[in-house]
MIPAFI-912114 format. One record per residue (C-alpha): residue in one letter; residue number from 1; x, y, z. Coordinates in nm, 3 decimals, padded with zeros to 5 digits. Layout:
site type = A seq = NUM X = X Y = Y Z = Z
...
***
This chain:
site type = M seq = 1 X = 00.000 Y = 00.000 Z = 00.000
site type = S seq = 2 X = 00.144 Y = 00.338 Z = -00.102
site type = T seq = 3 X = 00.202 Y = 00.615 Z = 00.149
site type = P seq = 4 X = -00.076 Y = 00.878 Z = 00.142
site type = L seq = 5 X = 00.021 Y = 01.208 Z = -00.019
site type = T seq = 6 X = 00.048 Y = 01.483 Z = 00.240
site type = P seq = 7 X = 00.206 Y = 01.831 Z = 00.240
site type = D seq = 8 X = 00.463 Y = 01.706 Z = 00.493
site type = L seq = 9 X = 00.563 Y = 01.423 Z = 00.260
site type = I seq = 10 X = 00.593 Y = 01.666 Z = -00.032
site type = L seq = 11 X = 00.812 Y = 01.903 Z = 00.170
site type = E seq = 12 X = 01.028 Y = 01.617 Z = 00.292
site type = R seq = 13 X = 01.098 Y = 01.505 Z = -00.065
site type = L seq = 14 X = 01.171 Y = 01.862 Z = -00.171
site type = R seq = 15 X = 01.443 Y = 01.887 Z = 00.093
site type = G seq = 16 X = 01.650 Y = 01.689 Z = -00.151
site type = V seq = 17 X = 01.638 Y = 01.976 Z = -00.405
site type = K seq = 18 X = 01.934 Y = 02.206 Z = -00.352
site type = Y seq = 19 X = 01.948 Y = 02.572 Z = -00.449
site type = P seq = 20 X = 02.188 Y = 02.588 Z = -00.746
site type = G seq = 21 X = 02.543 Y = 02.648 Z = -00.628
site type = Y seq = 22 X = 02.461 Y = 02.592 Z = -00.259
site type = S seq = 23 X = 02.454 Y = 02.302 Z = -00.016
site type = R seq = 24 X = 02.123 Y = 02.416 Z = 00.130
site type = D seq = 25 X = 01.781 Y = 02.297 Z = 00.007
site type = I seq = 26 X = 01.491 Y = 02.506 Z = -00.123
site type = V seq = 27 X = 01.265 Y = 02.418 Z = 00.172
site type = S seq = 28 X = 01.509 Y = 02.549 Z = 00.434
site type = F seq = 29 X = 01.549 Y = 02.861 Z = 00.221
site type = G seq = 30 X = 01.171 Y = 02.912 Z = 00.253
site type = L seq = 31 X = 01.109 Y = 02.910 Z = -00.123
site type = V seq = 32 X = 00.823 Y = 02.656 Z = -00.122
site type = K seq = 33 X = 00.475 Y = 02.801 Z = -00.074
site type = D seq = 34 X = 00.112 Y = 02.687 Z = -00.106
site type = V seq = 35 X = 00.148 Y = 02.311 Z = -00.140
site type = A seq = 36 X = -00.183 Y = 02.165 Z = -00.266
site type = I seq = 37 X = -00.282 Y = 01.803 Z = -00.331
site type = D seq = 38 X = -00.577 Y = 01.710 Z = -00.552
site type = G seq = 39 X = -00.593 Y = 01.333 Z = -00.575
site type = S seq = 40 X = -00.272 Y = 01.235 Z = -00.754
site type = R seq = 41 X = -00.200 Y = 01.590 Z = -00.870
site type = V seq = 42 X = 00.041 Y = 01.806 Z = -00.669
site type = S seq = 43 X = 00.081 Y = 02.180 Z = -00.717
site type = L seq = 44 X = 00.287 Y = 02.438 Z = -00.536
site type = R seq = 45 X = 00.427 Y = 02.787 Z = -00.565
site type = L seq = 46 X = 00.796 Y = 02.877 Z = -00.559
site type = V seq = 47 X = 00.896 Y = 03.229 Z = -00.455
site type = L seq = 48 X = 01.246 Y = 03.329 Z = -00.570
site type = T seq = 49 X = 01.448 Y = 03.647 Z = -00.570
site type = T seq = 50 X = 01.724 Y = 03.626 Z = -00.828
site type = A seq = 51 X = 01.868 Y = 03.812 Z = -01.124
site type = D seq = 52 X = 01.989 Y = 03.488 Z = -01.287
site type = P seq = 53 X = 01.727 Y = 03.363 Z = -01.538
site type = N seq = 54 X = 01.872 Y = 03.011 Z = -01.531
site type = I seq = 55 X = 01.812 Y = 02.952 Z = -01.159
site type = P seq = 56 X = 01.428 Y = 02.940 Z = -01.171
site type = R seq = 57 X = 01.439 Y = 02.699 Z = -01.466
site type = V seq = 58 X = 01.686 Y = 02.466 Z = -01.294
site type = I seq = 59 X = 01.489 Y = 02.467 Z = -00.969
site type = E seq = 60 X = 01.160 Y = 02.406 Z = -01.151
site type = D seq = 61 X = 01.303 Y = 02.109 Z = -01.342
site type = N seq = 62 X = 01.447 Y = 01.959 Z = -01.025
site type = V seq = 63 X = 01.124 Y = 02.012 Z = -00.830
site type = V seq = 64 X = 00.910 Y = 01.849 Z = -01.099
site type = A seq = 65 X = 01.150 Y = 01.554 Z = -01.116
site type = A seq = 66 X = 01.143 Y = 01.513 Z = -00.736
site type = L seq = 67 X = 00.763 Y = 01.528 Z = -00.723
site type = E seq = 68 X = 00.706 Y = 01.289 Z = -01.012
site type = A seq = 69 X = 00.937 Y = 01.038 Z = -00.842
site type = I seq = 70 X = 00.695 Y = 01.015 Z = -00.546
site type = P seq = 71 X = 00.472 Y = 00.703 Z = -00.571
site type = G seq = 72 X = 00.112 Y = 00.807 Z = -00.636
site type = V seq = 73 X = 00.191 Y = 01.140 Z = -00.803
site type = S seq = 74 X = 00.064 Y = 01.151 Z = -01.161
site type = E seq = 75 X = 00.114 Y = 01.522 Z = -01.230
site type = A seq = 76 X = 00.325 Y = 01.799 Z = -01.079
site type = A seq = 77 X = 00.258 Y = 02.166 Z = -01.137
site type = V seq = 78 X = 00.493 Y = 02.444 Z = -01.028
site type = N seq = 79 X = 00.396 Y = 02.812 Z = -01.028
site type = L seq = 80 X = 00.704 Y = 03.036 Z = -01.024
site type = D seq = 81 X = 00.695 Y = 03.375 Z = -00.855
site type = V seq = 82 X = 01.030 Y = 03.534 Z = -00.947
site type = S seq = 83 X = 01.138 Y = 03.887 Z = -00.857
site type = A seq = 84 X = 01.464 Y = 04.074 Z = -00.911
site type = P seq = 85 X = 01.682 Y = 04.145 Z = -00.606
site type = A seq = 86 X = 01.638 Y = 04.484 Z = -00.449
site type = T seq = 87 X = 01.927 Y = 04.722 Z = -00.501
site type = K seq = 88 X = 02.099 Y = 04.873 Z = -00.199
site type = A seq = 89 X = 01.926 Y = 05.203 Z = -00.271
site type = M seq = 90 X = 01.587 Y = 05.032 Z = -00.275
site type = Q seq = 91 X = 01.668 Y = 04.843 Z = 00.047
site type = A seq = 92 X = 01.782 Y = 05.159 Z = 00.222
site type = E seq = 93 X = 01.466 Y = 05.342 Z = 00.111
site type = A seq = 94 X = 01.255 Y = 05.058 Z = 00.249
site type = G seq = 95 X = 01.446 Y = 05.064 Z = 00.577
site type = A seq = 96 X = 01.574 Y = 04.705 Z = 00.538
site type = L seq = 97 X = 01.944 Y = 04.769 Z = 00.487
site type = P seq = 98 X = 02.027 Y = 04.913 Z = 00.833
site type = Q seq = 99 X = 01.891 Y = 04.593 Z = 00.994
site type = T seq = 100 X = 02.159 Y = 04.389 Z = 00.818
site type = R seq = 101 X = 02.452 Y = 04.611 Z = 00.911
site type = I seq = 102 X = 02.675 Y = 04.538 Z = 01.208
site type = E seq = 103 X = 02.637 Y = 04.820 Z = 01.455
site type = G seq = 104 X = 02.929 Y = 05.061 Z = 01.453
site type = V seq = 105 X = 03.103 Y = 04.901 Z = 01.153
site type = K seq = 106 X = 03.137 Y = 05.107 Z = 00.836
site type = H seq = 107 X = 03.261 Y = 04.836 Z = 00.598
site type = V seq = 108 X = 03.244 Y = 04.457 Z = 00.623
site type = I seq = 109 X = 03.477 Y = 04.283 Z = 00.378
site type = A seq = 110 X = 03.480 Y = 03.906 Z = 00.329
site type = V seq = 111 X = 03.803 Y = 03.726 Z = 00.239
site type = A seq = 112 X = 03.706 Y = 03.403 Z = 00.065
site type = S seq = 113 X = 03.843 Y = 03.116 Z = -00.138
site type = G seq = 114 X = 03.691 Y = 02.825 Z = -00.321
site type = K seq = 115 X = 03.933 Y = 02.573 Z = -00.170
site type = G seq = 116 X = 04.155 Y = 02.533 Z = 00.132
site type = G seq = 117 X = 04.531 Y = 02.565 Z = 00.142
site type = V seq = 118 X = 04.562 Y = 02.884 Z = -00.064
site type = G seq = 119 X = 04.672 Y = 03.102 Z = 00.229
site type = K seq = 120 X = 04.346 Y = 03.289 Z = 00.275
site type = S seq = 121 X = 04.393 Y = 03.339 Z = 00.650
site type = T seq = 122 X = 04.748 Y = 03.467 Z = 00.595
site type = V seq = 123 X = 04.611 Y = 03.718 Z = 00.344
site type = A seq = 124 X = 04.329 Y = 03.821 Z = 00.579
site type = A seq = 125 X = 04.566 Y = 03.874 Z = 00.873
site type = N seq = 126 X = 04.816 Y = 04.081 Z = 00.675
site type = L seq = 127 X = 04.546 Y = 04.284 Z = 00.502
site type = A seq = 128 X = 04.399 Y = 04.371 Z = 00.843
site type = I seq = 129 X = 04.739 Y = 04.498 Z = 00.961
site type = A seq = 130 X = 04.795 Y = 04.687 Z = 00.635
site type = L seq = 131 X = 04.451 Y = 04.849 Z = 00.656
site type = R seq = 132 X = 04.525 Y = 04.958 Z = 01.013
site type = G seq = 133 X = 04.834 Y = 05.139 Z = 00.885
site type = D seq = 134 X = 05.138 Y = 05.271 Z = 01.067
site type = T seq = 135 X = 04.951 Y = 05.557 Z = 01.231
site type = K seq = 136 X = 04.692 Y = 05.312 Z = 01.370
site type = T seq = 137 X = 04.419 Y = 05.570 Z = 01.316
site type = T seq = 138 X = 04.214 Y = 05.333 Z = 01.099
site type = R seq = 139 X = 04.005 Y = 05.107 Z = 01.321
site type = V seq = 140 X = 04.010 Y = 04.745 Z = 01.203
site type = G seq = 141 X = 03.854 Y = 04.423 Z = 01.328
site type = L seq = 142 X = 03.908 Y = 04.066 Z = 01.213
site type = C seq = 143 X = 03.653 Y = 03.789 Z = 01.263
site type = D seq = 144 X = 03.779 Y = 03.435 Z = 01.209
site type = C seq = 145 X = 03.465 Y = 03.275 Z = 01.063
site type = D seq = 146 X = 03.630 Y = 02.937 Z = 01.004
site type = L seq = 147 X = 03.473 Y = 02.760 Z = 01.301
site type = Y seq = 148 X = 03.625 Y = 02.421 Z = 01.219
site type = G seq = 149 X = 03.980 Y = 02.536 Z = 01.147
site type = P seq = 150 X = 04.036 Y = 02.865 Z = 01.333
site type = S seq = 151 X = 04.388 Y = 03.003 Z = 01.295
site type = M seq = 152 X = 04.387 Y = 03.369 Z = 01.396
site type = G seq = 153 X = 04.489 Y = 03.296 Z = 01.754
site type = L seq = 154 X = 04.811 Y = 03.137 Z = 01.625
site type = M seq = 155 X = 04.873 Y = 03.405 Z = 01.361
site type = F seq = 156 X = 04.829 Y = 03.687 Z = 01.612
site type = G seq = 157 X = 05.016 Y = 03.506 Z = 01.889
site type = T seq = 158 X = 04.746 Y = 03.506 Z = 02.151
site type = H seq = 159 X = 04.550 Y = 03.248 Z = 02.350
site type = Q seq = 160 X = 04.355 Y = 03.511 Z = 02.540
site type = R seq = 161 X = 03.996 Y = 03.424 Z = 02.620
site type = P seq = 162 X = 03.722 Y = 03.673 Z = 02.531
site type = T seq = 163 X = 03.524 Y = 03.806 Z = 02.824
site type = S seq = 164 X = 03.156 Y = 03.885 Z = 02.873
site type = D seq = 165 X = 03.027 Y = 04.232 Z = 02.943
site type = G seq = 166 X = 02.759 Y = 04.095 Z = 03.177
site type = A seq = 167 X = 02.481 Y = 04.175 Z = 02.930
site type = G seq = 168 X = 02.517 Y = 03.863 Z = 02.720
site type = R seq = 169 X = 02.764 Y = 04.020 Z = 02.477
site type = I seq = 170 X = 03.126 Y = 03.924 Z = 02.411
site type = D seq = 171 X = 03.422 Y = 04.155 Z = 02.453
site type = P seq = 172 X = 03.670 Y = 04.057 Z = 02.180
site type = V seq = 173 X = 04.046 Y = 04.017 Z = 02.204
site type = R seq = 174 X = 04.276 Y = 04.303 Z = 02.097
site type = R seq = 175 X = 04.619 Y = 04.239 Z = 01.946
site type = Y seq = 176 X = 04.843 Y = 04.475 Z = 01.747
site type = D seq = 177 X = 04.554 Y = 04.725 Z = 01.762
site type = I seq = 178 X = 04.330 Y = 04.481 Z = 01.574
site type = V seq = 179 X = 04.004 Y = 04.368 Z = 01.736
site type = L seq = 180 X = 03.982 Y = 03.988 Z = 01.707
site type = M seq = 181 X = 03.725 Y = 03.713 Z = 01.748
site type = S seq = 182 X = 03.784 Y = 03.344 Z = 01.674
site type = M seq = 183 X = 03.649 Y = 03.006 Z = 01.775
site type = G seq = 184 X = 04.010 Y = 02.926 Z = 01.859
site type = F seq = 185 X = 03.981 Y = 03.162 Z = 02.156
site type = L seq = 186 X = 03.701 Y = 02.948 Z = 02.300
site type = L seq = 187 X = 03.860 Y = 02.604 Z = 02.253
site type = D seq = 188 X = 04.183 Y = 02.436 Z = 02.352
site type = D seq = 189 X = 04.427 Y = 02.371 Z = 02.069
site type = A seq = 190 X = 04.349 Y = 01.998 Z = 02.060
site type = T seq = 191 X = 03.971 Y = 02.037 Z = 02.095
site type = P seq = 192 X = 03.775 Y = 02.014 Z = 01.768
site type = A seq = 193 X = 03.462 Y = 02.216 Z = 01.699
site type = I seq = 194 X = 03.200 Y = 01.946 Z = 01.641
site type = L seq = 195 X = 02.908 Y = 02.140 Z = 01.500
site type = R seq = 196 X = 02.614 Y = 02.068 Z = 01.272
site type = G seq = 197 X = 02.427 Y = 02.312 Z = 01.049
site type = P seq = 198 X = 02.203 Y = 02.492 Z = 01.302
site type = M seq = 199 X = 02.487 Y = 02.534 Z = 01.551
site type = V seq = 200 X = 02.717 Y = 02.663 Z = 01.278
site type = T seq = 201 X = 02.461 Y = 02.927 Z = 01.191
site type = R seq = 202 X = 02.413 Y = 03.016 Z = 01.557
site type = Y seq = 203 X = 02.785 Y = 03.061 Z = 01.629
site type = T seq = 204 X = 02.837 Y = 03.260 Z = 01.311
site type = Q seq = 205 X = 02.554 Y = 03.495 Z = 01.406
site type = Q seq = 206 X = 02.689 Y = 03.531 Z = 01.759
site type = F seq = 207 X = 03.035 Y = 03.623 Z = 01.631
site type = L seq = 208 X = 02.886 Y = 03.890 Z = 01.407
site type = R seq = 209 X = 02.600 Y = 04.023 Z = 01.619
site type = S seq = 210 X = 02.688 Y = 03.951 Z = 01.983
site type = V seq = 211 X = 03.047 Y = 04.076 Z = 01.987
site type = N seq = 212 X = 03.121 Y = 04.430 Z = 02.103
site type = W seq = 213 X = 03.310 Y = 04.529 Z = 01.790
site type = G seq = 214 X = 03.289 Y = 04.895 Z = 01.879
site type = E seq = 215 X = 03.338 Y = 05.164 Z = 01.616
site type = L seq = 216 X = 03.529 Y = 05.013 Z = 01.325
site type = D seq = 217 X = 03.620 Y = 05.141 Z = 00.983
site type = Y seq = 218 X = 03.672 Y = 04.789 Z = 00.850
site type = L seq = 219 X = 03.573 Y = 04.445 Z = 00.974
site type = I seq = 220 X = 03.750 Y = 04.168 Z = 00.782
site type = L seq = 221 X = 03.574 Y = 03.831 Z = 00.775
site type = D seq = 222 X = 03.810 Y = 03.537 Z = 00.723
site type = L seq = 223 X = 03.571 Y = 03.282 Z = 00.571
site type = P seq = 224 X = 03.626 Y = 02.907 Z = 00.558
site type = P seq = 225 X = 03.692 Y = 02.757 Z = 00.215
site type = G seq = 226 X = 03.400 Y = 02.661 Z = -00.006
site type = T seq = 227 X = 03.039 Y = 02.778 Z = -00.028
site type = G seq = 228 X = 02.869 Y = 02.615 Z = 00.270
site type = D seq = 229 X = 02.649 Y = 02.709 Z = 00.565
site type = I seq = 230 X = 02.882 Y = 02.973 Z = 00.712
site type = Q seq = 231 X = 02.910 Y = 03.161 Z = 00.385
site type = L seq = 232 X = 02.534 Y = 03.139 Z = 00.331
site type = T seq = 233 X = 02.462 Y = 03.274 Z = 00.678
site type = I seq = 234 X = 02.691 Y = 03.570 Z = 00.620
site type = V seq = 235 X = 02.575 Y = 03.669 Z = 00.273
site type = Q seq = 236 X = 02.210 Y = 03.639 Z = 00.376
site type = T seq = 237 X = 02.230 Y = 03.836 Z = 00.700
site type = V seq = 238 X = 02.516 Y = 04.086 Z = 00.673
site type = A seq = 239 X = 02.546 Y = 04.387 Z = 00.443
site type = L seq = 240 X = 02.886 Y = 04.322 Z = 00.291
site type = S seq = 241 X = 03.073 Y = 04.605 Z = 00.126
site type = G seq = 242 X = 03.240 Y = 04.345 Z = -00.090
site type = A seq = 243 X = 03.450 Y = 04.033 Z = -00.106
site type = I seq = 244 X = 03.811 Y = 03.946 Z = -00.190
site type = I seq = 245 X = 03.885 Y = 03.615 Z = -00.360
site type = V seq = 246 X = 04.216 Y = 03.446 Z = -00.273
site type = T seq = 247 X = 04.363 Y = 03.189 Z = -00.509
site type = T seq = 248 X = 04.692 Y = 03.044 Z = -00.625
site type = P seq = 249 X = 04.801 Y = 03.052 Z = -00.989
site type = Q seq = 250 X = 04.726 Y = 02.692 Z = -01.086
site type = E seq = 251 X = 04.402 Y = 02.595 Z = -01.258
site type = V seq = 252 X = 04.285 Y = 02.358 Z = -00.983
site type = A seq = 253 X = 04.264 Y = 02.654 Z = -00.744
site type = L seq = 254 X = 04.117 Y = 02.891 Z = -01.003
site type = I seq = 255 X = 03.828 Y = 02.651 Z = -01.071
site type = D seq = 256 X = 03.719 Y = 02.675 Z = -00.708
site type = A seq = 257 X = 03.787 Y = 03.049 Z = -00.695
site type = R seq = 258 X = 03.531 Y = 03.089 Z = -00.974
site type = K seq = 259 X = 03.273 Y = 02.908 Z = -00.763
site type = A seq = 260 X = 03.332 Y = 03.145 Z = -00.472
site type = A seq = 261 X = 03.305 Y = 03.445 Z = -00.704
site type = S seq = 262 X = 02.984 Y = 03.304 Z = -00.852
site type = M seq = 263 X = 02.833 Y = 03.266 Z = -00.505
site type = F seq = 264 X = 02.888 Y = 03.634 Z = -00.425
site type = A seq = 265 X = 02.761 Y = 03.739 Z = -00.767
site type = K seq = 266 X = 02.435 Y = 03.551 Z = -00.711
site type = V seq = 267 X = 02.364 Y = 03.752 Z = -00.397
site type = N seq = 268 X = 02.483 Y = 04.083 Z = -00.545
site type = V seq = 269 X = 02.797 Y = 04.118 Z = -00.331
site type = P seq = 270 X = 03.061 Y = 04.303 Z = -00.533
site type = I seq = 271 X = 03.401 Y = 04.140 Z = -00.582
site type = L seq = 272 X = 03.654 Y = 04.404 Z = -00.475
site type = G seq = 273 X = 03.946 Y = 04.218 Z = -00.625
site type = L seq = 274 X = 04.148 Y = 03.901 Z = -00.647
site type = V seq = 275 X = 04.467 Y = 03.816 Z = -00.457
site type = E seq = 276 X = 04.704 Y = 03.562 Z = -00.609
site type = N seq = 277 X = 04.896 Y = 03.399 Z = -00.325
site type = M seq = 278 X = 05.207 Y = 03.178 Z = -00.369
site type = S seq = 279 X = 05.245 Y = 03.361 Z = -00.697
site type = Y seq = 280 X = 05.617 Y = 03.292 Z = -00.740
site type = F seq = 281 X = 05.932 Y = 03.198 Z = -00.547
site type = L seq = 282 X = 06.243 Y = 03.416 Z = -00.542
site type = C seq = 283 X = 06.551 Y = 03.208 Z = -00.472
site type = P seq = 284 X = 06.743 Y = 03.373 Z = -00.183
site type = G seq = 285 X = 07.074 Y = 03.263 Z = -00.335
site type = D seq = 286 X = 07.057 Y = 03.410 Z = -00.683
site type = G seq = 287 X = 06.730 Y = 03.605 Z = -00.687
site type = H seq = 288 X = 06.597 Y = 03.389 Z = -00.972
site type = R seq = 289 X = 06.219 Y = 03.369 Z = -00.997
site type = Y seq = 290 X = 06.050 Y = 03.029 Z = -01.008
site type = D seq = 291 X = 05.680 Y = 03.001 Z = -01.097
site type = I seq = 292 X = 05.621 Y = 02.688 Z = -00.890
site type = F seq = 293 X = 05.243 Y = 02.687 Z = -00.931
site type = G seq = 294 X = 05.239 Y = 02.830 Z = -01.283
site type = S seq = 295 X = 05.204 Y = 03.191 Z = -01.386
site type = G seq = 296 X = 04.940 Y = 03.433 Z = -01.503
site type = G seq = 297 X = 04.643 Y = 03.244 Z = -01.360
site type = G seq = 298 X = 04.535 Y = 03.516 Z = -01.120
site type = E seq = 299 X = 04.580 Y = 03.786 Z = -01.380
site type = R seq = 300 X = 04.369 Y = 03.600 Z = -01.635
site type = E seq = 301 X = 04.097 Y = 03.523 Z = -01.379
site type = A seq = 302 X = 04.082 Y = 03.885 Z = -01.261
site type = A seq = 303 X = 04.041 Y = 03.993 Z = -01.623
site type = R seq = 304 X = 03.766 Y = 03.736 Z = -01.674
site type = L seq = 305 X = 03.582 Y = 03.857 Z = -01.364
site type = Q seq = 306 X = 03.653 Y = 04.219 Z = -01.461
site type = V seq = 307 X = 03.794 Y = 04.295 Z = -01.115
site type = P seq = 308 X = 04.134 Y = 04.428 Z = -01.003
site type = L seq = 309 X = 04.423 Y = 04.194 Z = -00.932
site type = L seq = 310 X = 04.497 Y = 04.341 Z = -00.590
site type = A seq = 311 X = 04.822 Y = 04.159 Z = -00.520
site type = Q seq = 312 X = 05.057 Y = 03.883 Z = -00.625
site type = I seq = 313 X = 05.204 Y = 03.748 Z = -00.302
site type = P seq = 314 X = 05.527 Y = 03.549 Z = -00.329
site type = L seq = 315 X = 05.587 Y = 03.210 Z = -00.174
site type = E seq = 316 X = 05.847 Y = 03.287 Z = 00.092
site type = M seq = 317 X = 05.971 Y = 03.153 Z = 00.423
site type = S seq = 318 X = 05.945 Y = 03.484 Z = 00.609
site type = L seq = 319 X = 05.570 Y = 03.506 Z = 00.546
site type = R seq = 320 X = 05.519 Y = 03.155 Z = 00.680
site type = E seq = 321 X = 05.754 Y = 03.208 Z = 00.975
site type = A seq = 322 X = 05.581 Y = 03.530 Z = 01.076
site type = G seq = 323 X = 05.243 Y = 03.358 Z = 01.089
site type = D seq = 324 X = 05.381 Y = 03.065 Z = 01.289
site type = M seq = 325 X = 05.546 Y = 03.309 Z = 01.533
site type = G seq = 326 X = 05.220 Y = 03.496 Z = 01.590
site type = V seq = 327 X = 05.333 Y = 03.822 Z = 01.431
site type = P seq = 328 X = 05.192 Y = 03.876 Z = 01.079
site type = L seq = 329 X = 05.462 Y = 03.983 Z = 00.835
site type = S seq = 330 X = 05.299 Y = 04.323 Z = 00.783
site type = Q seq = 331 X = 05.351 Y = 04.379 Z = 01.158
site type = R seq = 332 X = 05.688 Y = 04.206 Z = 01.197
site type = E seq = 333 X = 05.862 Y = 04.342 Z = 00.886
site type = P seq = 334 X = 05.651 Y = 04.639 Z = 00.769
site type = E seq = 335 X = 05.916 Y = 04.758 Z = 00.522
site type = S seq = 336 X = 05.969 Y = 04.422 Z = 00.354
site type = A seq = 337 X = 05.879 Y = 04.384 Z = -00.012
site type = T seq = 338 X = 05.584 Y = 04.157 Z = 00.066
site type = A seq = 339 X = 05.449 Y = 04.390 Z = 00.336
site type = R seq = 340 X = 05.456 Y = 04.670 Z = 00.078
site type = I seq = 341 X = 05.251 Y = 04.451 Z = -00.157
site type = F seq = 342 X = 04.990 Y = 04.410 Z = 00.117
site type = R seq = 343 X = 04.990 Y = 04.788 Z = 00.172
site type = T seq = 344 X = 04.925 Y = 04.845 Z = -00.198
site type = A seq = 345 X = 04.630 Y = 04.603 Z = -00.179
site type = A seq = 346 X = 04.501 Y = 04.781 Z = 00.132
site type = D seq = 347 X = 04.523 Y = 05.117 Z = -00.048
site type = A seq = 348 X = 04.308 Y = 04.975 Z = -00.327
site type = L seq = 349 X = 04.052 Y = 04.856 Z = -00.072
site type = R seq = 350 X = 04.041 Y = 05.200 Z = 00.090
site type = A seq = 351 X = 03.971 Y = 05.349 Z = -00.252
site type = S seq = 352 X = 03.687 Y = 05.103 Z = -00.310
site type = C seq = 353 X = 03.547 Y = 05.139 Z = 00.043
site type = P seq = 354 X = 03.631 Y = 05.490 Z = 00.167
site type = V seq = 355 X = 03.560 Y = 05.581 Z = 00.528
***
């Protein structure tokens, strides 16, 4: 005997339909409306906000296929209600945009990558120092949003625990005049963060909304690699001024960098530029340049995305040693060639996001 068709059964089956480019399903996104069952005929309404004409078609095809695979369903009808995303001007006029801003923060900039191991956290740490500048008049915060692999405690040389202000809010850690928050401050070095989707979303929201960031010109978000729950939570709930994509020159990294860029494009977050890390190696003995991971990949990808190539960071021991010692290179050796490259990138960010 077949299972009776019910709205709950329909929704359960539709949880297997992912939003294109994301790991999250259309039901949890709240896209499914007005499920109706008439004998063996199922109809529903999908409400989408997107500027990509391909997304509604892909979702509709996947929904129809999922419904027709249910025993007892003879016909599936999908009514699409598609609207274009509101611009920032429209959101501000409607009063929605201020609700998504982090209080006291002028610009929130995400540092992202499509894959791990490209040095994204190293770039985020040094960019934060470079944005702060020598005069330390620019107020900068850095939120380590990689809950599973936090590294900012090591890179900034601190194991200090955040404190509570007594009102349920968190006072962050301060190091080198950078305001810091990281899951690494809450766990011992050997203790893993064992978290599932809802808890990931909760911690991410707490780091962004329940931390006393104070008055900041820039808050840098060091995102985990990929396009999962943490990234989705951030792009859906925080008004980002833009994102920086970090990659290495070889094609295997550029493929994933494109996915990260595509994710931000789908939610109308501007790409402020691309940083090519491990761009080349300068031999200390003879000064000869070796393109260990290939050459020109970042430049070509920046041209394809029509965004600036903010920096080409060399592969060098001093950059790695500085991070391992807990003093980012831009702090430890501010006049080094690589630190100057980070300063040039920071200048470009200031021009894109003036305070």
